[in-house]
Backbone of each chain as nested JSON, in Angstrom:
{
  "chains": [
    {"id": "A", "residues": [
      {"number": 1, "name": "UNK", "atoms": {"N": [67.726, 33.389, -66.305], "CA": [66.861, 34.384, -65.682], "C": [66.903, 35.712, -66.428]}},
      {"number": 2, "name": "UNK", "atoms": {"N": [67.674, 35.837, -67.505], "CA": [67.859, 37.147, -68.121], "C": [67.154, 37.31, -69.456]}},
      {"number": 3, "name": "UNK", "atoms": {"N": [66.164, 36.449, -69.706], "CA": [65.409, 36.605, -70.949], "C": [64.751, 37.985, -70.954]}},
      {"number": 4, "name": "UNK", "atoms": {"N": [64.714, 38.606, -72.116], "CA": [64.191, 39.973, -72.197], "C": [62.745, 40.058, -71.754]}},
      {"number": 5, "name": "UNK", "atoms": {"N": [62.5, 40.951, -70.826], "CA": [61.137, 41.308, -70.439], "C": [60.357, 40.152, -69.817]}},
      {"number": 6, "name": "UNK", "atoms": {"N": [61.038, 39.138, -69.344], "CA": [60.368, 38.043, -68.649], "C": [61.052, 37.838, -67.301]}},
      {"number": 7, "name": "UNK", "atoms": {"N": [60.242, 37.689, -66.262], "CA": [60.771, 37.359, -64.946], "C": [60.128, 36.049, -64.505]}},
      {"number": 8, "name": "UNK", "atoms": {"N": [60.963, 35.034, -64.274], "CA": [60.475, 33.731, -63.817], "C": [60.463, 33.712, -62.292]}},
      {"number": 9, "name": "UNK", "atoms": {"N": [59.31, 33.473, -61.714], "CA": [59.191, 33.451, -60.262], "C": [59.341, 32.014, -59.761]}},
      {"number": 10, "name": "UNK", "atoms": {"N": [60.274, 31.842, -58.809], "CA": [60.5, 30.526, -58.203], "C": [60.373, 30.626, -56.7]}},
      {"number": 11, "name": "UNK", "atoms": {"N": [61.353, 30.065, -55.996], "CA": [61.238, 29.951, -54.536], "C": [61.966, 31.022, -53.738]}},
      {"number": 12, "name": "UNK", "atoms": {"N": [62.552, 31.993, -54.428], "CA": [63.262, 33.045, -53.692], "C": [62.275, 34.022, -53.057]}},
      {"number": 13, "name": "UNK", "atoms": {"N": [62.772, 34.92, -52.194], "CA": [61.864, 35.905, -51.587], "C": [61.206, 36.8, -52.64]}},
      {"number": 14, "name": "UNK", "atoms": {"N": [59.996, 37.219, -52.327], "CA": [59.204, 38.043, -53.24], "C": [59.996, 39.256, -53.739]}},
      {"number": 15, "name": "UNK", "atoms": {"N": [60.727, 39.904, -52.823], "CA": [61.407, 41.147, -53.206], "C": [62.446, 40.949, -54.302]}},
      {"number": 16, "name": "UNK", "atoms": {"N": [63.072, 39.767, -54.362], "CA": [64.034, 39.522, -55.446], "C": [63.375, 39.721, -56.808]}},
      {"number": 17, "name": "UNK", "atoms": {"N": [62.185, 39.19, -56.94], "CA": [61.491, 39.253, -58.237], "C": [60.932, 40.644, -58.487]}},
      {"number": 18, "name": "UNK", "atoms": {"N": [60.47, 41.302, -57.421], "CA": [59.986, 42.681, -57.572], "C": [61.115, 43.556, -58.123]}},
      {"number": 19, "name": "UNK", "atoms": {"N": [62.315, 43.408, -57.556], "CA": [63.448, 44.216, -58.019], "C": [63.8, 43.898, -59.463]}},
      {"number": 20, "name": "UNK", "atoms": {"N": [63.691, 42.628, -59.848], "CA": [63.975, 42.242, -61.235], "C": [62.998, 42.937, -62.186]}},
      {"number": 21, "name": "UNK", "atoms": {"N": [61.741, 43.009, -61.784], "CA": [60.727, 43.649, -62.629], "C": [60.992, 45.152, -62.736]}},
      {"number": 22, "name": "UNK", "atoms": {"N": [61.223, 45.772, -61.581], "CA": [61.461, 47.223, -61.572], "C": [62.677, 47.553, -62.431]}},
      {"number": 23, "name": "UNK", "atoms": {"N": [63.73, 46.716, -62.338], "CA": [64.937, 46.94, -63.137], "C": [64.624, 46.886, -64.626]}},
      {"number": 24, "name": "UNK", "atoms": {"N": [63.808, 45.908, -65.03], "CA": [63.484, 45.804, -66.466], "C": [62.716, 47.033, -66.941]}},
      {"number": 25, "name": "UNK", "atoms": {"N": [61.789, 47.512, -66.139], "CA": [61.078, 48.74, -66.542], "C": [62.04, 49.926, -66.589]}},
      {"number": 26, "name": "UNK", "atoms": {"N": [62.94, 50.01, -65.618], "CA": [63.9, 51.116, -65.597], "C": [64.844, 51.07, -66.789]}},
      {"number": 27, "name": "UNK", "atoms": {"N": [65.056, 49.86, -67.324], "CA": [65.91, 49.708, -68.5], "C": [65.149, 49.942, -69.795]}},
      {"number": 28, "name": "UNK", "atoms": {"N": [63.909, 50.369, -69.68], "CA": [63.179, 50.763, -70.885], "C": [62.102, 49.809, -71.357]}},
      {"number": 29, "name": "UNK", "atoms": {"N": [61.902, 48.7, -70.656], "CA": [60.851, 47.764, -71.082], "C": [59.481, 48.438, -70.988]}},
      {"number": 30, "name": "UNK", "atoms": {"N": [58.627, 48.188, -71.993], "CA": [57.266, 48.715, -71.959], "C": [56.333, 47.727, -71.243]}},
      {"number": 31, "name": "UNK", "atoms": {"N": [56.689, 46.445, -71.351], "CA": [55.921, 45.389, -70.689], "C": [56.883, 44.386, -70.077]}},
      {"number": 32, "name": "UNK", "atoms": {"N": [56.491, 43.811, -68.967], "CA": [57.262, 42.726, -68.357], "C": [56.293, 41.588, -68.065]}},
      {"number": 33, "name": "UNK", "atoms": {"N": [56.684, 40.373, -68.46], "CA": [55.84, 39.211, -68.213], "C": [56.382, 38.42, -67.032]}},
      {"number": 34, "name": "UNK", "atoms": {"N": [55.515, 38.175, -66.065], "CA": [55.865, 37.425, -64.864], "C": [55.355, 35.995, -65.063]}},
      {"number": 35, "name": "UNK", "atoms": {"N": [56.278, 35.023, -65.046], "CA": [55.883, 33.631, -65.295], "C": [56.158, 32.772, -64.071]}},
      {"number": 36, "name": "UNK", "atoms": {"N": [55.276, 31.796, -63.836], "CA": [55.477, 30.876, -62.717], "C": [54.777, 29.566, -63.011]}},
      {"number": 37, "name": "UNK", "atoms": {"N": [55.23, 28.533, -62.308], "CA": [54.611, 27.206, -62.41], "C": [54.349, 26.67, -61.019]}},
      {"number": 38, "name": "UNK", "atoms": {"N": [53.331, 25.806, -60.927], "CA": [53.062, 25.096, -59.675], "C": [52.85, 26.027, -58.502]}},
      {"number": 39, "name": "UNK", "atoms": {"N": [53.479, 25.676, -57.388], "CA": [53.247, 26.44, -56.159], "C": [53.753, 27.861, -56.226]}},
      {"number": 40, "name": "UNK", "atoms": {"N": [54.675, 28.136, -57.155], "CA": [55.201, 29.499, -57.272], "C": [54.17, 30.465, -57.842]}},
      {"number": 41, "name": "UNK", "atoms": {"N": [53.046, 29.945, -58.334], "CA": [52.006, 30.808, -58.903], "C": [51.5, 31.805, -57.849]}},
      {"number": 42, "name": "UNK", "atoms": {"N": [51.282, 31.342, -56.627], "CA": [50.827, 32.254, -55.569], "C": [51.837, 33.375, -55.357]}},
      {"number": 43, "name": "UNK", "atoms": {"N": [53.112, 33.009, -55.384], "CA": [54.144, 34.029, -55.183], "C": [54.182, 35.014, -56.343]}},
      {"number": 44, "name": "UNK", "atoms": {"N": [53.93, 34.539, -57.557], "CA": [53.914, 35.438, -58.717], "C": [52.828, 36.501, -58.56]}},
      {"number": 45, "name": "UNK", "atoms": {"N": [51.704, 36.123, -57.968], "CA": [50.641, 37.104, -57.713], "C": [51.109, 38.096, -56.649]}},
      {"number": 46, "name": "UNK", "atoms": {"N": [51.748, 37.6, -55.597], "CA": [52.312, 38.501, -54.573], "C": [53.298, 39.486, -55.207]}},
      {"number": 47, "name": "UNK", "atoms": {"N": [54.183, 38.968, -56.041], "CA": [55.197, 39.806, -56.696], "C": [54.519, 40.91, -57.505]}},
      {"number": 48, "name": "UNK", "atoms": {"N": [53.501, 40.541, -58.253], "CA": [52.794, 41.509, -59.093], "C": [52.116, 42.574, -58.236]}},
      {"number": 49, "name": "UNK", "atoms": {"N": [51.456, 42.141, -57.18], "CA": [50.734, 43.086, -56.329], "C": [51.69, 44.034, -55.601]}},
      {"number": 50, "name": "UNK", "atoms": {"N": [52.805, 43.51, -55.097], "CA": [53.775, 44.367, -54.405], "C": [54.385, 45.363, -55.391]}},
      {"number": 51, "name": "UNK", "atoms": {"N": [54.683, 44.904, -56.6], "CA": [55.247, 45.803, -57.614], "C": [54.293, 46.961, -57.891]}},
      {"number": 52, "name": "UNK", "atoms": {"N": [53.018, 46.636, -58.098], "CA": [52.022, 47.654, -58.442], "C": [51.788, 48.628, -57.295]}},
      {"number": 53, "name": "UNK", "atoms": {"N": [51.656, 48.093, -56.074], "CA": [51.226, 48.952, -54.974], "C": [52.359, 49.71, -54.318]}},
      {"number": 54, "name": "UNK", "atoms": {"N": [53.562, 49.143, -54.342], "CA": [54.63, 49.775, -53.58], "C": [55.72, 50.405, -54.421]}},
      {"number": 55, "name": "UNK", "atoms": {"N": [55.935, 49.93, -55.646], "CA": [57.097, 50.399, -56.39], "C": [56.769, 51.087, -57.701]}},
      {"number": 56, "name": "UNK", "atoms": {"N": [55.775, 50.63, -58.399], "CA": [55.444, 51.197, -59.707], "C": [53.942, 51.406, -59.766]}},
      {"number": 57, "name": "UNK", "atoms": {"N": [53.51, 52.517, -59.207], "CA": [52.062, 52.74, -59.122], "C": [51.429, 52.919, -60.498]}},
      {"number": 58, "name": "UNK", "atoms": {"N": [52.243, 53.235, -61.503], "CA": [51.701, 53.381, -62.846], "C": [51.667, 52.041, -63.612]}},
      {"number": 59, "name": "UNK", "atoms": {"N": [52.131, 50.98, -62.98], "CA": [52.07, 49.665, -63.621], "C": [50.673, 49.07, -63.474]}},
      {"number": 60, "name": "UNK", "atoms": {"N": [50.234, 48.374, -64.512], "CA": [48.904, 47.755, -64.48], "C": [48.977, 46.381, -65.125]}},
      {"number": 61, "name": "UNK", "atoms": {"N": [48.104, 45.497, -64.669], "CA": [48.023, 44.162, -65.264], "C": [47.308, 44.265, -66.6]}},
      {"number": 62, "name": "UNK", "atoms": {"N": [47.982, 43.846, -67.664], "CA": [47.41, 43.923, -69.01], "C": [46.749, 42.617, -69.403]}},
      {"number": 63, "name": "UNK", "atoms": {"N": [47.287, 41.517, -68.909], "CA": [46.742, 40.213, -69.303], "C": [47.202, 39.162, -68.299]}},
      {"number": 64, "name": "UNK", "atoms": {"N": [46.345, 38.181, -68.065], "CA": [46.72, 37.026, -67.243], "C": [46.283, 35.783, -67.985]}},
      {"number": 65, "name": "UNK", "atoms": {"N": [47.201, 34.842, -68.134], "CA": [46.866, 33.559, -68.776], "C": [47.261, 32.427, -67.844]}},
      {"number": 66, "name": "UNK", "atoms": {"N": [46.438, 31.392, -67.815], "CA": [46.828, 30.18, -67.096], "C": [46.836, 29.02, -68.071]}},
      {"number": 67, "name": "UNK", "atoms": {"N": [47.598, 27.993, -67.738], "CA": [47.7, 26.84, -68.626], "C": [48.261, 25.641, -67.902]}},
      {"number": 68, "name": "UNK", "atoms": {"N": [48.528, 24.596, -68.667], "CA": [49.061, 23.35, -68.127], "C": [50.255, 22.923, -68.961]}},
      {"number": 69, "name": "UNK", "atoms": {"N": [51.323, 22.509, -68.283], "CA": [52.477, 21.938, -68.987], "C": [52.661, 20.507, -68.555]}},
      {"number": 70, "name": "UNK", "atoms": {"N": [53.098, 19.667, -69.488], "CA": [53.44, 18.299, -69.117], "C": [54.879, 18.272, -68.62]}},
      {"number": 71, "name": "UNK", "atoms": {"N": [55.072, 17.646, -67.464], "CA": [56.416, 17.487, -66.922], "C": [56.758, 16.01, -66.993]}},
      {"number": 72, "name": "UNK", "atoms": {"N": [57.977, 15.686, -67.409], "CA": [58.406, 14.288, -67.418], "C": [59.423, 14.101, -66.295]}},
      {"number": 73, "name": "UNK", "atoms": {"N": [59.107, 13.217, -65.355], "CA": [60.034, 12.938, -64.261], "C": [60.365, 11.447, -64.274]}},
      {"number": 74, "name": "UNK", "atoms": {"N": [61.158, 11.013, -63.291], "CA": [61.548, 9.603, -63.23], "C": [60.333, 8.684, -63.094]}},
      {"number": 75, "name": "UNK", "atoms": {"N": [59.304, 9.198, -62.446], "CA": [58.142, 8.36, -62.196], "C": [57.083, 8.486, -63.285]}},
      {"number": 76, "name": "UNK", "atoms": {"N": [57.438, 9.1, -64.407], "CA": [56.481, 9.265, -65.49], "C": [56.073, 10.706, -65.653]}},
      {"number": 77, "name": "UNK", "atoms": {"N": [55.008, 10.938, -66.397], "CA": [54.602, 12.311, -66.68], "C": [53.583, 12.817, -65.681]}},
      {"number": 78, "name": "UNK", "atoms": {"N": [53.662, 14.097, -65.383], "CA": [52.615, 14.74, -64.597], "C": [52.319, 16.085, -65.243]}},
      {"number": 79, "name": "UNK", "atoms": {"N": [51.195, 16.645, -64.855], "CA": [50.833, 17.964, -65.345], "C": [51.13, 18.999, -64.274]}},
      {"number": 80, "name": "UNK", "atoms": {"N": [51.553, 20.163, -64.711], "CA": [51.778, 21.256, -63.774], "C": [51.11, 22.514, -64.335]}},
      {"number": 81, "name": "UNK", "atoms": {"N": [50.476, 23.268, -63.441], "CA": [49.812, 24.503, -63.863], "C": [50.833, 25.602, -64.076]}},
      {"number": 82, "name": "UNK", "atoms": {"N": [50.516, 26.501, -65.008], "CA": [51.393, 27.627, -65.292], "C": [50.578, 28.919, -65.276]}},
      {"number": 83, "name": "UNK", "atoms": {"N": [51.256, 30.024, -65.039], "CA": [50.6, 31.318, -65.134], "C": [51.539, 32.345, -65.718]}},
      {"number": 84, "name": "UNK", "atoms": {"N": [51.003, 33.229, -66.528], "CA": [51.737, 34.366, -67.071], "C": [50.943, 35.635, -66.791]}},
      {"number": 85, "name": "UNK", "atoms": {"N": [51.596, 36.611, -66.186], "CA": [50.965, 37.909, -65.921], "C": [51.75, 38.956, -66.7]}},
      {"number": 86, "name": "UNK", "atoms": {"N": [51.075, 39.681, -67.571], "CA": [51.732, 40.749, -68.333], "C": [51.487, 42.073, -67.628]}},
      {"number": 87, "name": "UNK", "atoms": {"N": [52.579, 42.707, -67.224], "CA": [52.519, 44.018, -66.579], "C": [52.957, 45.09, -67.589]}},
      {"number": 88, "name": "UNK", "atoms": {"N": [52.195, 46.159, -67.652], "CA": [52.568, 47.267, -68.527], "C": [52.439, 48.584, -67.793]}},
      {"number": 89, "name": "UNK", "atoms": {"N": [52.987, 49.633, -68.383], "CA": [52.884, 50.963, -67.765], "C": [51.688, 51.692, -68.345]}},
      {"number": 90, "name": "UNK", "atoms": {"N": [50.887, 52.269, -67.481], "CA": [49.712, 53.016, -67.975], "C": [50.122, 54.365, -68.543]}}
    ]},
    {"id": "B", "residues": [
      {"number": 1, "name": "UNK", "atoms": {"N": [30.078, 28.387, -47.892], "CA": [30.659, 27.821, -49.118], "C": [29.617, 27.663, -50.223]}},
      {"number": 2, "name": "UNK", "atoms": {"N": [28.359, 28.058, -49.928], "CA": [27.315, 27.767, -50.899], "C": [26.814, 28.993, -51.642]}},
      {"number": 3, "name": "UNK", "atoms": {"N": [27.637, 30.056, -51.65], "CA": [27.238, 31.241, -52.408], "C": [27.035, 30.856, -53.875]}},
      {"number": 4, "name": "UNK", "atoms": {"N": [26.046, 31.457, -54.492], "CA": [25.708, 31.077, -55.87], "C": [26.858, 31.324, -56.832]}},
      {"number": 5, "name": "UNK", "atoms": {"N": [27.206, 30.301, -57.568], "CA": [28.158, 30.426, -58.667], "C": [29.546, 30.846, -58.24]}},
      {"number": 6, "name": "UNK", "atoms": {"N": [29.865, 30.66, -56.975], "CA": [31.222, 30.95, -56.506], "C": [31.757, 29.719, -55.784]}},
      {"number": 7, "name": "UNK", "atoms": {"N": [32.99, 29.338, -56.096], "CA": [33.656, 28.253, -55.376], "C": [34.916, 28.836, -54.739]}},
      {"number": 8, "name": "UNK", "atoms": {"N": [34.993, 28.776, -53.416], "CA": [36.167, 29.258, -52.687], "C": [37.158, 28.118, -52.542]}},
      {"number": 9, "name": "UNK", "atoms": {"N": [38.351, 28.284, -53.034], "CA": [39.376, 27.246, -52.96], "C": [40.231, 27.473, -51.718]}},
      {"number": 10, "name": "UNK", "atoms": {"N": [40.341, 26.431, -50.893], "CA": [41.173, 26.481, -49.692], "C": [42.178, 25.35, -49.704]}},
      {"number": 11, "name": "UNK", "atoms": {"N": [42.276, 24.646, -48.577], "CA": [43.33, 23.638, -48.424], "C": [42.9, 22.205, -48.699]}},
      {"number": 12, "name": "UNK", "atoms": {"N": [41.675, 22.011, -49.134], "CA": [41.229, 20.633, -49.401], "C": [41.809, 20.127, -50.717]}},
      {"number": 13, "name": "UNK", "atoms": {"N": [41.67, 18.827, -50.99], "CA": [42.179, 18.298, -52.261], "C": [41.513, 18.966, -53.469]}},
      {"number": 14, "name": "UNK", "atoms": {"N": [42.294, 19.075, -54.537], "CA": [41.83, 19.733, -55.76], "C": [40.483, 19.189, -56.224]}},
      {"number": 15, "name": "UNK", "atoms": {"N": [40.317, 17.867, -56.148], "CA": [39.099, 17.264, -56.703], "C": [37.836, 17.722, -55.989]}},
      {"number": 16, "name": "UNK", "atoms": {"N": [37.925, 18.051, -54.7], "CA": [36.741, 18.569, -53.999], "C": [36.181, 19.792, -54.708]}},
      {"number": 17, "name": "UNK", "atoms": {"N": [37.089, 20.681, -55.08], "CA": [36.66, 21.944, -55.692], "C": [36.226, 21.727, -57.141]}},
      {"number": 18, "name": "UNK", "atoms": {"N": [36.908, 20.807, -57.828], "CA": [36.499, 20.488, -59.2], "C": [35.052, 19.985, -59.198]}},
      {"number": 19, "name": "UNK", "atoms": {"N": [34.746, 19.104, -58.27], "CA": [33.381, 18.57, -58.201], "C": [32.372, 19.662, -57.867]}},
      {"number": 20, "name": "UNK", "atoms": {"N": [32.754, 20.597, -57.002], "CA": [31.851, 21.706, -56.666], "C": [31.543, 22.546, -57.912]}},
      {"number": 21, "name": "UNK", "atoms": {"N": [32.555, 22.769, -58.728], "CA": [32.362, 23.56, -59.955], "C": [31.465, 22.814, -60.937]}},
      {"number": 22, "name": "UNK", "atoms": {"N": [31.777, 21.531, -61.148], "CA": [30.999, 20.737, -62.101], "C": [29.537, 20.684, -61.659]}},
      {"number": 23, "name": "UNK", "atoms": {"N": [29.314, 20.556, -60.352], "CA": [27.953, 20.514, -59.817], "C": [27.209, 21.815, -60.115]}},
      {"number": 24, "name": "UNK", "atoms": {"N": [27.899, 22.929, -59.945], "CA": [27.232, 24.207, -60.203], "C": [26.851, 24.351, -61.676]}},
      {"number": 25, "name": "UNK", "atoms": {"N": [27.728, 23.915, -62.57], "CA": [27.365, 23.967, -63.993], "C": [26.213, 23.007, -64.283]}},
      {"number": 26, "name": "UNK", "atoms": {"N": [26.246, 21.836, -63.674], "CA": [25.158, 20.866, -63.897], "C": [23.826, 21.382, -63.367]}},
      {"number": 27, "name": "UNK", "atoms": {"N": [23.889, 22.253, -62.37], "CA": [22.664, 22.843, -61.821], "C": [22.206, 24.07, -62.613]}},
      {"number": 28, "name": "UNK", "atoms": {"N": [22.871, 24.34, -63.724], "CA": [22.378, 25.391, -64.606], "C": [23.177, 26.674, -64.617]}},
      {"number": 29, "name": "UNK", "atoms": {"N": [24.244, 26.754, -63.826], "CA": [25.047, 27.98, -63.837], "C": [25.657, 28.19, -65.22]}},
      {"number": 30, "name": "UNK", "atoms": {"N": [25.666, 29.44, -65.677], "CA": [26.323, 29.792, -66.948], "C": [27.792, 30.139, -66.714]}},
      {"number": 31, "name": "UNK", "atoms": {"N": [28.057, 30.66, -65.527], "CA": [29.426, 30.999, -65.155], "C": [29.662, 30.584, -63.705]}},
      {"number": 32, "name": "UNK", "atoms": {"N": [30.886, 30.178, -63.418], "CA": [31.268, 29.886, -62.04], "C": [32.57, 30.643, -61.764]}},
      {"number": 33, "name": "UNK", "atoms": {"N": [32.609, 31.348, -60.628], "CA": [33.815, 32.095, -60.249], "C": [34.581, 31.309, -59.191]}},
      {"number": 34, "name": "UNK", "atoms": {"N": [35.85, 31.076, -59.465], "CA": [36.741, 30.364, -58.549], "C": [37.56, 31.415, -57.812]}},
      {"number": 35, "name": "UNK", "atoms": {"N": [37.435, 31.461, -56.487], "CA": [38.137, 32.473, -55.703], "C": [39.139, 31.829, -54.754]}},
      {"number": 36, "name": "UNK", "atoms": {"N": [40.263, 32.5, -54.563], "CA": [41.269, 31.993, -53.621], "C": [42.099, 33.143, -53.094]}},
      {"number": 37, "name": "UNK", "atoms": {"N": [42.738, 32.904, -51.959], "CA": [43.644, 33.882, -51.354], "C": [44.948, 33.198, -50.977]}},
      {"number": 38, "name": "UNK", "atoms": {"N": [46.017, 33.993, -50.972], "CA": [47.305, 33.5, -50.469], "C": [47.776, 32.248, -51.197]}},
      {"number": 39, "name": "UNK", "atoms": {"N": [48.253, 31.286, -50.427], "CA": [48.838, 30.088, -51.042], "C": [47.836, 29.237, -51.803]}},
      {"number": 40, "name": "UNK", "atoms": {"N": [46.56, 29.411, -51.519], "CA": [45.545, 28.622, -52.228], "C": [45.39, 29.061, -53.682]}},
      {"number": 41, "name": "UNK", "atoms": {"N": [46.009, 30.187, -54.043], "CA": [45.901, 30.669, -55.425], "C": [46.452, 29.629, -56.4]}},
      {"number": 42, "name": "UNK", "atoms": {"N": [47.574, 29.013, -56.067], "CA": [48.129, 27.98, -56.952], "C": [47.134, 26.846, -57.138]}},
      {"number": 43, "name": "UNK", "atoms": {"N": [46.488, 26.462, -56.039], "CA": [45.518, 25.37, -56.127], "C": [44.304, 25.764, -56.974]}},
      {"number": 44, "name": "UNK", "atoms": {"N": [43.908, 27.021, -56.895], "CA": [42.769, 27.481, -57.701], "C": [43.076, 27.343, -59.197]}},
      {"number": 45, "name": "UNK", "atoms": {"N": [44.331, 27.584, -59.57], "CA": [44.714, 27.396, -60.973], "C": [44.669, 25.911, -61.325]}},
      {"number": 46, "name": "UNK", "atoms": {"N": [45.171, 25.056, -60.429], "CA": [45.078, 23.608, -60.661], "C": [43.619, 23.182, -60.836]}},
      {"number": 47, "name": "UNK", "atoms": {"N": [42.76, 23.67, -59.955], "CA": [41.336, 23.316, -59.996], "C": [40.737, 23.707, -61.353]}},
      {"number": 48, "name": "UNK", "atoms": {"N": [41.061, 24.915, -61.798], "CA": [40.532, 25.412, -63.075], "C": [41.026, 24.558, -64.236]}},
      {"number": 49, "name": "UNK", "atoms": {"N": [42.309, 24.246, -64.225], "CA": [42.89, 23.477, -65.326], "C": [42.341, 22.05, -65.371]}},
      {"number": 50, "name": "UNK", "atoms": {"N": [42.203, 21.42, -64.214], "CA": [41.66, 20.055, -64.168], "C": [40.2, 20.057, -64.634]}},
      {"number": 51, "name": "UNK", "atoms": {"N": [39.449, 21.063, -64.211], "CA": [38.043, 21.159, -64.63], "C": [37.95, 21.249, -66.152]}},
      {"number": 52, "name": "UNK", "atoms": {"N": [38.759, 22.136, -66.739], "CA": [38.704, 22.352, -68.191], "C": [39.158, 21.136, -68.979]}},
      {"number": 53, "name": "UNK", "atoms": {"N": [40.251, 20.509, -68.537], "CA": [40.859, 19.466, -69.355], "C": [40.239, 18.099, -69.15]}},
      {"number": 54, "name": "UNK", "atoms": {"N": [39.699, 17.84, -67.936], "CA": [39.247, 16.478, -67.668], "C": [37.741, 16.338, -67.529]}},
      {"number": 55, "name": "UNK", "atoms": {"N": [37.039, 17.414, -67.159], "CA": [35.622, 17.235, -66.835], "C": [34.678, 18.05, -67.689]}},
      {"number": 56, "name": "UNK", "atoms": {"N": [35.069, 19.243, -68.056], "CA": [34.179, 20.121, -68.814], "C": [34.98, 20.74, -69.947]}},
      {"number": 57, "name": "UNK", "atoms": {"N": [35.121, 19.983, -71.02], "CA": [35.986, 20.464, -72.099], "C": [35.423, 21.716, -72.773]}},
      {"number": 58, "name": "UNK", "atoms": {"N": [34.128, 21.957, -72.607], "CA": [33.524, 23.168, -73.185], "C": [33.666, 24.381, -72.257]}},
      {"number": 59, "name": "UNK", "atoms": {"N": [34.255, 24.193, -71.089], "CA": [34.464, 25.331, -70.187], "C": [35.695, 26.12, -70.624]}},
      {"number": 60, "name": "UNK", "atoms": {"N": [35.62, 27.426, -70.474], "CA": [36.741, 28.292, -70.843], "C": [36.892, 29.399, -69.808]}},
      {"number": 61, "name": "UNK", "atoms": {"N": [38.115, 29.866, -69.66], "CA": [38.383, 30.98, -68.748], "C": [37.921, 32.271, -69.413]}},
      {"number": 62, "name": "UNK", "atoms": {"N": [37.0, 32.97, -68.771], "CA": [36.459, 34.224, -69.326], "C": [37.205, 35.432, -68.797]}},
      {"number": 63, "name": "UNK", "atoms": {"N": [37.679, 35.333, -67.564], "CA": [38.342, 36.485, -66.959], "C": [39.17, 36.015, -65.765]}},
      {"number": 64, "name": "UNK", "atoms": {"N": [40.28, 36.683, -65.532], "CA": [41.092, 36.435, -64.341], "C": [41.45, 37.784, -63.748]}},
      {"number": 65, "name": "UNK", "atoms": {"N": [41.194, 37.928, -62.457], "CA": [41.566, 39.171, -61.773], "C": [42.424, 38.825, -60.569]}},
      {"number": 66, "name": "UNK", "atoms": {"N": [43.409, 39.658, -60.283], "CA": [44.172, 39.512, -59.057], "C": [44.058, 40.799, -58.262]}},
      {"number": 67, "name": "UNK", "atoms": {"N": [44.255, 40.696, -56.965], "CA": [44.142, 41.875, -56.11], "C": [44.798, 41.638, -54.772]}},
      {"number": 68, "name": "UNK", "atoms": {"N": [44.584, 42.58, -53.886], "CA": [45.161, 42.518, -52.54], "C": [44.075, 42.822, -51.524]}},
      {"number": 69, "name": "UNK", "atoms": {"N": [44.022, 42.048, -50.454], "CA": [43.113, 42.334, -49.348], "C": [43.924, 42.592, -48.096]}},
      {"number": 70, "name": "UNK", "atoms": {"N": [43.411, 43.486, -47.271], "CA": [44.05, 43.716, -45.978], "C": [43.479, 42.717, -44.974]}},
      {"number": 71, "name": "UNK", "atoms": {"N": [44.378, 42.045, -44.266], "CA": [43.962, 41.111, -43.225], "C": [44.363, 41.71, -41.886]}},
      {"number": 72, "name": "UNK", "atoms": {"N": [43.481, 41.65, -40.916], "CA": [43.826, 42.126, -39.577], "C": [43.975, 40.917, -38.66]}},
      {"number": 73, "name": "UNK", "atoms": {"N": [45.16, 40.765, -38.093], "CA": [45.403, 39.656, -37.172], "C": [45.869, 40.224, -35.84]}},
      {"number": 74, "name": "UNK", "atoms": {"N": [46.189, 39.338, -34.895], "CA": [46.628, 39.795, -33.571], "C": [47.884, 40.654, -33.655]}},
      {"number": 75, "name": "UNK", "atoms": {"N": [48.719, 40.371, -34.658], "CA": [49.984, 41.089, -34.734], "C": [49.893, 42.326, -35.622]}},
      {"number": 76, "name": "UNK", "atoms": {"N": [48.672, 42.735, -35.961], "CA": [48.518, 43.904, -36.813], "C": [48.011, 43.513, -38.189]}},
      {"number": 77, "name": "UNK", "atoms": {"N": [48.096, 44.447, -39.12], "CA": [47.56, 44.188, -40.456], "C": [48.604, 43.636, -41.401]}},
      {"number": 78, "name": "UNK", "atoms": {"N": [48.178, 42.752, -42.283], "CA": [49.055, 42.309, -43.362], "C": [48.227, 42.305, -44.645]}},
      {"number": 79, "name": "UNK", "atoms": {"N": [48.93, 42.248, -45.756], "CA": [48.247, 42.151, -47.034], "C": [48.284, 40.725, -47.516]}},
      {"number": 80, "name": "UNK", "atoms": {"N": [47.205, 40.316, -48.19], "CA": [47.177, 38.988, -48.785], "C": [46.68, 39.117, -50.218]}},
      {"number": 81, "name": "UNK", "atoms": {"N": [47.319, 38.362, -51.113], "CA": [46.91, 38.4, -52.514], "C": [45.641, 37.589, -52.72]}},
      {"number": 82, "name": "UNK", "atoms": {"N": [44.841, 38.025, -53.687], "CA": [43.605, 37.31, -54.019], "C": [43.553, 37.06, -55.523]}},
      {"number": 83, "name": "UNK", "atoms": {"N": [42.79, 36.035, -55.903], "CA": [42.57, 35.788, -57.326], "C": [41.143, 35.335, -57.55]}},
      {"number": 84, "name": "UNK", "atoms": {"N": [40.566, 35.779, -58.649], "CA": [39.244, 35.324, -59.098], "C": [39.355, 34.862, -60.542]}},
      {"number": 85, "name": "UNK", "atoms": {"N": [38.912, 33.656, -60.794], "CA": [38.897, 33.124, -62.163], "C": [37.439, 32.868, -62.533]}},
      {"number": 86, "name": "UNK", "atoms": {"N": [36.976, 33.489, -63.609], "CA": [35.606, 33.27, -64.067], "C": [35.621, 32.213, -65.169]}},
      {"number": 87, "name": "UNK", "atoms": {"N": [34.92, 31.111, -64.91], "CA": [34.792, 30.029, -65.884], "C": [33.412, 30.098, -66.517]}},
      {"number": 88, "name": "UNK", "atoms": {"N": [33.358, 29.987, -67.835], "CA": [32.07, 29.964, -68.526], "C": [32.033, 28.843, -69.535]}},
      {"number": 89, "name": "UNK", "atoms": {"N": [30.86, 28.548, -70.046], "CA": [30.722, 27.51, -71.063], "C": [30.772, 28.152, -72.434]}},
      {"number": 90, "name": "UNK", "atoms": {"N": [31.561, 27.575, -73.335], "CA": [31.654, 28.128, -74.696], "C": [30.422, 27.758, -75.519]}}
    ]}
  ]
}
């Protein structure tokens, strides 16, 4: 979870990820990328919106990308959607 | 659900929405906007990815926007995240 300037959103409460983002900006990051897969994508949007509106009003969405990753499980391969949101300071 | 060039993604199976998008392009739309709120945002990304990879290989994501809407319910107001994905033909 400590890759530079990247926050991976999973199943924890939204505020955990918001705090991770705010911490990275406070440590000098110019941009932070919020990444999520599958159902966590909705939460990644929540995290981004809460960060912008409640904690870092000068933060803005610089880029959003969506994609597909192949996952290999016991039952064979499946596809899972991915999203990356790049947050920067205005 | 029949607004021009807009597909609202909710709780139905992904393929329902994929077919709605493909139909709109077949009817002459140059762009189709996929909209979702809350937990359906993850599904909207799935819908977009399945459309691009399996049904309309010439379709591309032109723009993605995220935002917040205020919802008023019996227990007061809450915020809900929103997403819009604009799909166009290359």
